[in-house]
TORGU-721911 format. One record per atom (N, C-alpha, C): residue number from 1; residue in one letter; x, z, y. Coordinates in Angstrom, 2 decimals. Atoms other than C-alpha are relative to their C-alpha. Layout:
% residues N
<atom num="NUM" residuo="A" X="X" Z="Z" Y="Y"/>
...
//
This chain:
% residues 88
<atom num="1" residuo="M" X="-1.31" Z="-0.57" Y="-0.29"/>
<atom num="1" residuo="M" X="69.45" Z="106.25" Y="65.09"/>
<atom num="1" residuo="M" X="0.93" Z="-0.34" Y="-1.15"/>
<atom num="2" residuo="L" X="-0.99" Z="0.38" Y="0.99"/>
<atom num="2" residuo="L" X="72.57" Z="105.11" Y="63.26"/>
<atom num="2" residuo="L" X="0.82" Z="1.22" Y="-0.39"/>
<atom num="3" residuo="D" X="-0.79" Z="-1.11" Y="0.52"/>
<atom num="3" residuo="D" X="74.24" Z="107.70" Y="61.07"/>
<atom num="3" residuo="D" X="1.47" Z="-0.41" Y="0.03"/>
<atom num="4" residuo="S" X="-1.41" Z="0.35" Y="-0.16"/>
<atom num="4" residuo="S" X="77.95" Z="107.71" Y="61.93"/>
<atom num="4" residuo="S" X="0.74" Z="-0.02" Y="-1.33"/>
<atom num="5" residuo="S" X="-0.70" Z="-0.01" Y="1.29"/>
<atom num="5" residuo="S" X="78.96" Z="108.49" Y="58.33"/>
<atom num="5" residuo="S" X="-0.23" Z="-1.30" Y="-0.75"/>
<atom num="6" residuo="S" X="0.25" Z="1.26" Y="0.68"/>
<atom num="6" residuo="S" X="77.29" Z="105.34" Y="57.01"/>
<atom num="6" residuo="S" X="0.68" Z="-1.16" Y="0.73"/>
<atom num="7" residuo="A" X="-0.66" Z="1.05" Y="-0.76"/>
<atom num="7" residuo="A" X="78.76" Z="103.22" Y="59.79"/>
<atom num="7" residuo="A" X="1.47" Z="-0.07" Y="-0.34"/>
<atom num="8" residuo="S" X="-1.42" Z="0.00" Y="0.32"/>
<atom num="8" residuo="S" X="82.27" Z="104.28" Y="58.86"/>
<atom num="8" residuo="S" X="0.28" Z="-0.56" Y="-1.39"/>
<atom num="9" residuo="Q" X="-0.19" Z="0.52" Y="1.34"/>
<atom num="9" residuo="Q" X="81.70" Z="103.05" Y="55.31"/>
<atom num="9" residuo="Q" X="-0.15" Z="-1.51" Y="-0.07"/>
<atom num="10" residuo="Q" X="0.15" Z="1.45" Y="-0.02"/>
<atom num="10" residuo="Q" X="81.09" Z="99.46" Y="56.37"/>
<atom num="10" residuo="Q" X="1.37" Z="-0.65" Y="-0.13"/>
<atom num="11" residuo="P" X="-1.30" Z="0.68" Y="0.13"/>
<atom num="11" residuo="P" X="83.84" Z="97.02" Y="55.34"/>
<atom num="11" residuo="P" X="0.43" Z="-0.61" Y="1.32"/>
<atom num="12" residuo="V" X="-0.56" Z="0.60" Y="-1.20"/>
<atom num="12" residuo="V" X="86.11" Z="95.79" Y="58.09"/>
<atom num="12" residuo="V" X="-0.01" Z="-1.51" Y="-0.20"/>
<atom num="13" residuo="E" X="0.06" Z="1.45" Y="0.10"/>
<atom num="13" residuo="E" X="85.58" Z="92.11" Y="58.80"/>
<atom num="13" residuo="E" X="1.39" Z="-0.56" Y="-0.25"/>
<atom num="14" residuo="G" X="-1.29" Z="0.62" Y="0.32"/>
<atom num="14" residuo="G" X="88.36" Z="90.05" Y="57.24"/>
<atom num="14" residuo="G" X="0.80" Z="0.79" Y="-1.02"/>
<atom num="15" residuo="A" X="-0.73" Z="-0.81" Y="0.98"/>
<atom num="15" residuo="A" X="89.52" Z="92.89" Y="54.99"/>
<atom num="15" residuo="A" X="-0.55" Z="-0.32" Y="-1.39"/>
<atom num="16" residuo="S" X="0.47" Z="0.27" Y="1.36"/>
<atom num="16" residuo="S" X="89.38" Z="92.21" Y="51.27"/>
<atom num="16" residuo="S" X="-0.29" Z="1.34" Y="-0.67"/>
<atom num="17" residuo="A" X="0.41" Z="-1.22" Y="0.69"/>
<atom num="17" residuo="A" X="87.49" Z="94.87" Y="49.37"/>
<atom num="17" residuo="A" X="0.56" Z="-0.02" Y="-1.41"/>
<atom num="18" residuo="A" X="-0.50" Z="-0.10" Y="1.37"/>
<atom num="18" residuo="A" X="88.97" Z="96.08" Y="46.12"/>
<atom num="18" residuo="A" X="-1.17" Z="-0.14" Y="-0.96"/>
<atom num="19" residuo="P" X="1.08" Z="0.10" Y="0.98"/>
<atom num="19" residuo="P" X="86.96" Z="95.20" Y="43.02"/>
<atom num="19" residuo="P" X="-0.49" Z="1.38" Y="-0.41"/>
<atom num="20" residuo="A" X="0.60" Z="-1.29" Y="0.36"/>
<atom num="20" residuo="A" X="84.60" Z="97.96" Y="41.89"/>
<atom num="20" residuo="A" X="0.73" Z="0.67" Y="-1.15"/>
<atom num="21" residuo="W" X="-0.65" Z="-0.61" Y="1.16"/>
<atom num="21" residuo="W" X="86.47" Z="98.46" Y="38.61"/>
<atom num="21" residuo="W" X="1.30" Z="0.70" Y="0.38"/>
<atom num="22" residuo="R" X="-1.25" Z="-0.65" Y="-0.43"/>
<atom num="22" residuo="R" X="89.63" Z="99.43" Y="40.55"/>
<atom num="22" residuo="R" X="-0.19" Z="1.49" Y="0.27"/>
<atom num="23" residuo="A" X="0.27" Z="-1.41" Y="-0.25"/>
<atom num="23" residuo="A" X="87.94" Z="102.72" Y="41.43"/>
<atom num="23" residuo="A" X="-0.01" Z="0.79" Y="-1.30"/>
<atom num="24" residuo="E" X="0.09" Z="-0.67" Y="1.30"/>
<atom num="24" residuo="E" X="87.54" Z="103.51" Y="37.72"/>
<atom num="24" residuo="E" X="1.33" Z="0.03" Y="-0.75"/>
<atom num="25" residuo="V" X="-1.22" Z="0.12" Y="0.79"/>
<atom num="25" residuo="V" X="90.84" Z="102.32" Y="36.27"/>
<atom num="25" residuo="V" X="1.01" Z="-0.83" Y="0.79"/>
<atom num="26" residuo="Y" X="-1.04" Z="0.76" Y="-0.67"/>
<atom num="26" residuo="Y" X="94.15" Z="101.14" Y="37.67"/>
<atom num="26" residuo="Y" X="0.81" Z="-0.75" Y="-1.05"/>
<atom num="27" residuo="L" X="-0.83" Z="0.84" Y="0.86"/>
<atom num="27" residuo="L" X="95.78" Z="98.24" Y="35.83"/>
<atom num="27" residuo="L" X="1.05" Z="-0.68" Y="0.86"/>
<atom num="28" residuo="T" X="-1.05" Z="0.72" Y="-0.71"/>
<atom num="28" residuo="T" X="99.10" Z="96.79" Y="36.91"/>
<atom num="28" residuo="T" X="-0.27" Z="-1.50" Y="-0.10"/>
<atom num="29" residuo="D" X="0.15" Z="1.46" Y="0.06"/>
<atom num="29" residuo="D" X="99.38" Z="93.06" Y="37.56"/>
<atom num="29" residuo="D" X="0.34" Z="-0.52" Y="-1.40"/>
<atom num="30" residuo="R" X="-0.39" Z="0.43" Y="1.35"/>
<atom num="30" residuo="R" X="101.13" Z="92.67" Y="34.18"/>
<atom num="30" residuo="R" X="-1.08" Z="0.37" Y="-1.02"/>
<atom num="31" residuo="E" X="1.08" Z="-0.40" Y="0.91"/>
<atom num="31" residuo="E" X="98.35" Z="94.58" Y="32.42"/>
<atom num="31" residuo="E" X="-1.22" Z="-0.90" Y="0.18"/>
<atom num="32" residuo="I" X="1.11" Z="0.93" Y="-0.24"/>
<atom num="32" residuo="I" X="95.74" Z="92.37" Y="34.07"/>
<atom num="32" residuo="I" X="0.32" Z="-1.36" Y="-0.62"/>
<atom num="33" residuo="E" X="-0.42" Z="1.25" Y="0.63"/>
<atom num="33" residuo="E" X="97.71" Z="89.31" Y="32.98"/>
<atom num="33" residuo="E" X="-0.14" Z="0.10" Y="-1.52"/>
<atom num="34" residuo="T" X="0.10" Z="-0.22" Y="1.45"/>
<atom num="34" residuo="T" X="97.85" Z="90.77" Y="29.46"/>
<atom num="34" residuo="T" X="-1.44" Z="-0.09" Y="-0.47"/>
<atom num="35" residuo="I" X="1.41" Z="0.02" Y="0.42"/>
<atom num="35" residuo="I" X="94.08" Z="91.31" Y="29.28"/>
<atom num="35" residuo="I" X="-0.57" Z="-1.40" Y="0.12"/>
<atom num="36" residuo="W" X="0.44" Z="1.39" Y="-0.12"/>
<atom num="36" residuo="W" X="93.50" Z="87.75" Y="30.52"/>
<atom num="36" residuo="W" X="0.49" Z="-0.82" Y="-1.19"/>
<atom num="37" residuo="L" X="-0.54" Z="0.74" Y="1.14"/>
<atom num="37" residuo="L" X="95.78" Z="86.39" Y="27.81"/>
<atom num="37" residuo="L" X="-0.68" Z="0.41" Y="-1.31"/>
<atom num="38" residuo="L" X="0.76" Z="-0.46" Y="1.17"/>
<atom num="38" residuo="L" X="94.04" Z="88.54" Y="25.19"/>
<atom num="38" residuo="L" X="-1.38" Z="-0.65" Y="-0.02"/>
<atom num="39" residuo="S" X="1.33" Z="0.58" Y="-0.08"/>
<atom num="39" residuo="S" X="90.71" Z="87.20" Y="26.42"/>
<atom num="39" residuo="S" X="0.01" Z="-1.49" Y="-0.34"/>
<atom num="40" residuo="D" X="-0.15" Z="1.40" Y="0.40"/>
<atom num="40" residuo="D" X="92.03" Z="83.67" Y="25.80"/>
<atom num="40" residuo="D" X="0.28" Z="-0.14" Y="-1.50"/>
<atom num="41" residuo="G" X="-0.19" Z="0.03" Y="1.45"/>
<atom num="41" residuo="G" X="92.58" Z="84.64" Y="22.16"/>
<atom num="41" residuo="G" X="1.44" Z="-0.11" Y="-0.45"/>
<atom num="42" residuo="L" X="-1.40" Z="0.11" Y="0.38"/>
<atom num="42" residuo="L" X="96.36" Z="84.64" Y="22.23"/>
<atom num="42" residuo="L" X="0.44" Z="1.18" Y="-0.87"/>
<atom num="43" residuo="L" X="-0.62" Z="-1.03" Y="0.83"/>
<atom num="43" residuo="L" X="98.32" Z="86.56" Y="19.60"/>
<atom num="43" residuo="L" X="1.09" Z="0.69" Y="0.81"/>
<atom num="44" residuo="Y" X="-1.03" Z="-0.76" Y="-0.73"/>
<atom num="44" residuo="Y" X="100.87" Z="89.18" Y="20.67"/>
<atom num="44" residuo="Y" X="1.25" Z="-0.83" Y="0.24"/>
<atom num="45" residuo="K" X="-1.20" Z="0.83" Y="-0.14"/>
<atom num="45" residuo="K" X="103.77" Z="86.77" Y="20.04"/>
<atom num="45" residuo="K" X="-0.23" Z="-1.07" Y="1.06"/>
<atom num="46" residuo="E" X="0.31" Z="1.01" Y="-1.00"/>
<atom num="46" residuo="E" X="102.04" Z="84.09" Y="22.14"/>
<atom num="46" residuo="E" X="-0.06" Z="0.62" Y="1.40"/>
<atom num="47" residuo="I" X="0.03" Z="-0.71" Y="-1.29"/>
<atom num="47" residuo="I" X="101.42" Z="86.63" Y="24.91"/>
<atom num="47" residuo="I" X="1.43" Z="0.25" Y="0.47"/>
<atom num="48" residuo="A" X="-1.40" Z="-0.26" Y="-0.35"/>
<atom num="48" residuo="A" X="105.11" Z="87.58" Y="24.83"/>
<atom num="48" residuo="A" X="0.66" Z="-1.28" Y="0.51"/>
<atom num="49" residuo="D" X="-0.61" Z="1.28" Y="-0.41"/>
<atom num="49" residuo="D" X="106.17" Z="83.93" Y="25.03"/>
<atom num="49" residuo="D" X="-0.52" Z="-0.44" Y="1.36"/>
<atom num="50" residuo="R" X="0.62" Z="0.43" Y="-1.25"/>
<atom num="50" residuo="R" X="103.73" Z="83.17" Y="27.86"/>
<atom num="50" residuo="R" X="0.50" Z="0.85" Y="1.17"/>
<atom num="51" residuo="M" X="-0.44" Z="-0.91" Y="-1.07"/>
<atom num="51" residuo="M" X="104.86" Z="86.23" Y="29.86"/>
<atom num="51" residuo="M" X="1.52" Z="0.00" Y="0.16"/>
<atom num="52" residuo="G" X="-1.47" Z="0.02" Y="-0.07"/>
<atom num="52" residuo="G" X="108.55" Z="85.64" Y="29.11"/>
<atom num="52" residuo="G" X="0.62" Z="1.35" Y="-0.27"/>
<atom num="53" residuo="V" X="-0.50" Z="-1.33" Y="0.36"/>
<atom num="53" residuo="V" X="109.02" Z="89.08" Y="27.57"/>
<atom num="53" residuo="V" X="0.14" Z="0.09" Y="-1.52"/>
<atom num="54" residuo="S" X="-0.14" Z="-0.19" Y="1.44"/>
<atom num="54" residuo="S" X="109.88" Z="90.43" Y="24.14"/>
<atom num="54" residuo="S" X="-1.35" Z="0.37" Y="-0.61"/>
<atom num="55" residuo="L" X="1.21" Z="-0.39" Y="0.71"/>
<atom num="55" residuo="L" X="107.22" Z="91.04" Y="21.51"/>
<atom num="55" residuo="L" X="-0.29" Z="1.49" Y="0.21"/>
<atom num="56" residuo="A" X="0.17" Z="-1.44" Y="-0.20"/>
<atom num="56" residuo="A" X="107.80" Z="94.79" Y="21.90"/>
<atom num="56" residuo="A" X="-0.58" Z="0.30" Y="1.38"/>
<atom num="57" residuo="T" X="0.52" Z="-0.21" Y="-1.35"/>
<atom num="57" residuo="T" X="107.16" Z="94.59" Y="25.65"/>
<atom num="57" residuo="T" X="-1.45" Z="-0.44" Y="0.10"/>
<atom num="58" residuo="A" X="1.39" Z="0.45" Y="0.00"/>
<atom num="58" residuo="A" X="103.96" Z="92.58" Y="25.13"/>
<atom num="58" residuo="A" X="-0.88" Z="1.04" Y="-0.69"/>
<atom num="59" residuo="K" X="0.76" Z="-1.04" Y="0.70"/>
<atom num="59" residuo="K" X="102.77" Z="95.20" Y="22.64"/>
<atom num="59" residuo="K" X="-0.13" Z="1.25" Y="0.85"/>
<atom num="60" residuo="F" X="0.02" Z="-1.14" Y="-0.91"/>
<atom num="60" residuo="F" X="103.65" Z="97.91" Y="25.17"/>
<atom num="60" residuo="F" X="-1.08" Z="-0.20" Y="1.06"/>
<atom num="61" residuo="H" X="1.03" Z="0.30" Y="-1.00"/>
<atom num="61" residuo="H" X="101.46" Z="96.20" Y="27.81"/>
<atom num="61" residuo="H" X="-1.39" Z="0.11" Y="-0.61"/>
<atom num="62" residuo="V" X="1.30" Z="-0.10" Y="0.67"/>
<atom num="62" residuo="V" X="98.60" Z="95.88" Y="25.32"/>
<atom num="62" residuo="V" X="-0.36" Z="1.46" Y="-0.24"/>
<atom num="63" residuo="A" X="0.25" Z="-1.43" Y="0.25"/>
<atom num="63" residuo="A" X="98.94" Z="99.56" Y="24.37"/>
<atom num="63" residuo="A" X="-0.43" Z="0.71" Y="1.29"/>
<atom num="64" residuo="N" X="0.38" Z="-0.61" Y="-1.29"/>
<atom num="64" residuo="N" X="98.76" Z="100.54" Y="28.06"/>
<atom num="64" residuo="N" X="-1.42" Z="-0.40" Y="0.40"/>
<atom num="65" residuo="V" X="1.35" Z="0.47" Y="-0.31"/>
<atom num="65" residuo="V" X="95.64" Z="98.41" Y="28.55"/>
<atom num="65" residuo="V" X="-1.02" Z="0.76" Y="-0.85"/>
<atom num="66" residuo="L" X="0.91" Z="-0.72" Y="0.89"/>
<atom num="66" residuo="L" X="93.99" Z="100.02" Y="25.51"/>
<atom num="66" residuo="L" X="-0.20" Z="1.43" Y="0.46"/>
<atom num="67" residuo="K" X="0.09" Z="-1.39" Y="-0.44"/>
<atom num="67" residuo="K" X="94.78" Z="103.49" Y="26.77"/>
<atom num="67" residuo="K" X="-0.80" Z="0.13" Y="1.29"/>
<atom num="68" residuo="K" X="0.66" Z="-0.10" Y="-1.31"/>
<atom num="68" residuo="K" X="93.62" Z="102.87" Y="30.34"/>
<atom num="68" residuo="K" X="-1.48" Z="-0.37" Y="-0.07"/>
<atom num="69" residuo="L" X="1.40" Z="0.39" Y="0.14"/>
<atom num="69" residuo="L" X="90.38" Z="101.16" Y="29.26"/>
<atom num="69" residuo="L" X="-0.73" Z="0.84" Y="-1.05"/>
<atom num="70" residuo="K" X="0.56" Z="-0.85" Y="1.06"/>
<atom num="70" residuo="K" X="89.83" Z="103.74" Y="26.49"/>
<atom num="70" residuo="K" X="-0.61" Z="-0.86" Y="-1.10"/>
<atom num="71" residuo="A" X="0.44" Z="0.93" Y="1.03"/>
<atom num="71" residuo="A" X="89.54" Z="100.92" Y="23.98"/>
<atom num="71" residuo="A" X="0.71" Z="0.31" Y="-1.31"/>
<atom num="72" residuo="R" X="-0.58" Z="-0.25" Y="1.31"/>
<atom num="72" residuo="R" X="90.16" Z="101.19" Y="20.25"/>
<atom num="72" residuo="R" X="0.80" Z="-1.18" Y="-0.53"/>
<atom num="73" residuo="T" X="-0.69" Z="1.20" Y="0.45"/>
<atom num="73" residuo="T" X="91.28" Z="97.61" Y="19.68"/>
<atom num="73" residuo="T" X="0.15" Z="-0.96" Y="1.18"/>
<atom num="74" residuo="A" X="-0.16" Z="1.01" Y="-1.05"/>
<atom num="74" residuo="A" X="92.39" Z="94.60" Y="21.72"/>
<atom num="74" residuo="A" X="-1.33" Z="-0.70" Y="0.27"/>
<atom num="75" residuo="T" X="1.31" Z="0.62" Y="-0.17"/>
<atom num="75" residuo="T" X="88.98" Z="93.02" Y="21.11"/>
<atom num="75" residuo="T" X="-0.92" Z="0.88" Y="0.82"/>
<atom num="76" residuo="H" X="0.79" Z="-0.96" Y="-0.75"/>
<atom num="76" residuo="H" X="87.30" Z="96.15" Y="22.41"/>
<atom num="76" residuo="H" X="0.43" Z="0.01" Y="1.47"/>
<atom num="77" residuo="A" X="-0.52" Z="0.02" Y="-1.37"/>
<atom num="77" residuo="A" X="89.55" Z="96.06" Y="25.50"/>
<atom num="77" residuo="A" X="-0.51" Z="-1.23" Y="0.75"/>
<atom num="78" residuo="V" X="0.50" Z="1.22" Y="-0.64"/>
<atom num="78" residuo="V" X="88.53" Z="92.46" Y="26.22"/>
<atom num="78" residuo="V" X="-1.48" Z="0.15" Y="0.32"/>
<atom num="79" residuo="S" X="1.43" Z="-0.22" Y="-0.22"/>
<atom num="79" residuo="S" X="84.86" Z="93.41" Y="25.84"/>
<atom num="79" residuo="S" X="-0.22" Z="0.89" Y="1.22"/>
<atom num="80" residuo="I" X="0.10" Z="-0.91" Y="-1.14"/>
<atom num="80" residuo="I" X="85.28" Z="96.29" Y="28.30"/>
<atom num="80" residuo="I" X="0.39" Z="-0.73" Y="1.29"/>
<atom num="81" residuo="A" X="-0.47" Z="0.74" Y="-1.18"/>
<atom num="81" residuo="A" X="87.21" Z="94.03" Y="30.70"/>
<atom num="81" residuo="A" X="-1.06" Z="-0.97" Y="0.50"/>
<atom num="82" residuo="F" X="1.08" Z="0.90" Y="-0.41"/>
<atom num="82" residuo="F" X="84.36" Z="91.51" Y="30.69"/>
<atom num="82" residuo="F" X="-1.12" Z="0.78" Y="0.66"/>
<atom num="83" residuo="R" X="1.09" Z="-0.79" Y="-0.57"/>
<atom num="83" residuo="R" X="81.75" Z="94.20" Y="31.33"/>
<atom num="83" residuo="R" X="0.35" Z="0.54" Y="1.38"/>
<atom num="84" residuo="K" X="-0.43" Z="-0.56" Y="-1.28"/>
<atom num="84" residuo="K" X="83.78" Z="95.67" Y="34.20"/>
<atom num="84" residuo="K" X="0.32" Z="-1.08" Y="1.03"/>
<atom num="85" residuo="G" X="-0.32" Z="1.09" Y="-0.94"/>
<atom num="85" residuo="G" X="84.45" Z="92.25" Y="35.73"/>
<atom num="85" residuo="G" X="1.49" Z="-0.21" Y="0.22"/>
<atom num="86" residuo="I" X="-1.45" Z="0.18" Y="-0.12"/>
<atom num="86" residuo="I" X="88.21" Z="92.43" Y="35.23"/>
<atom num="86" residuo="I" X="0.36" Z="-1.43" Y="-0.37"/>
<atom num="87" residuo="V" X="-0.12" Z="1.40" Y="0.37"/>
<atom num="87" residuo="V" X="88.03" Z="89.07" Y="33.46"/>
<atom num="87" residuo="V" X="-1.39" Z="-0.60" Y="-0.03"/>
<atom num="88" residuo="S" X="1.31" Z="0.65" Y="0.02"/>
<atom num="88" residuo="S" X="85.27" Z="86.52" Y="33.56"/>
<atom num="88" residuo="S" X="0.06" Z="-1.30" Y="-0.77"/>
//
């Protein structure tokens, strides 16, 4: 016998499932871009130039990433992002 509660949890064909880490933490597209650039080893000024924003705005995005991932440093944030599958 099929349990109706488990059947309702099956993904709909053709629907894209959200990554597992999205259930734990919500990062904006800009924050995801920021963590990718950090993972490439870019400095804050290089991140700002690549994103087309001011240095202060790039630092703001990094600060948000650190807070949301509960990281102490940018390096720690990249490490967490790799473990969670946010970057690969």
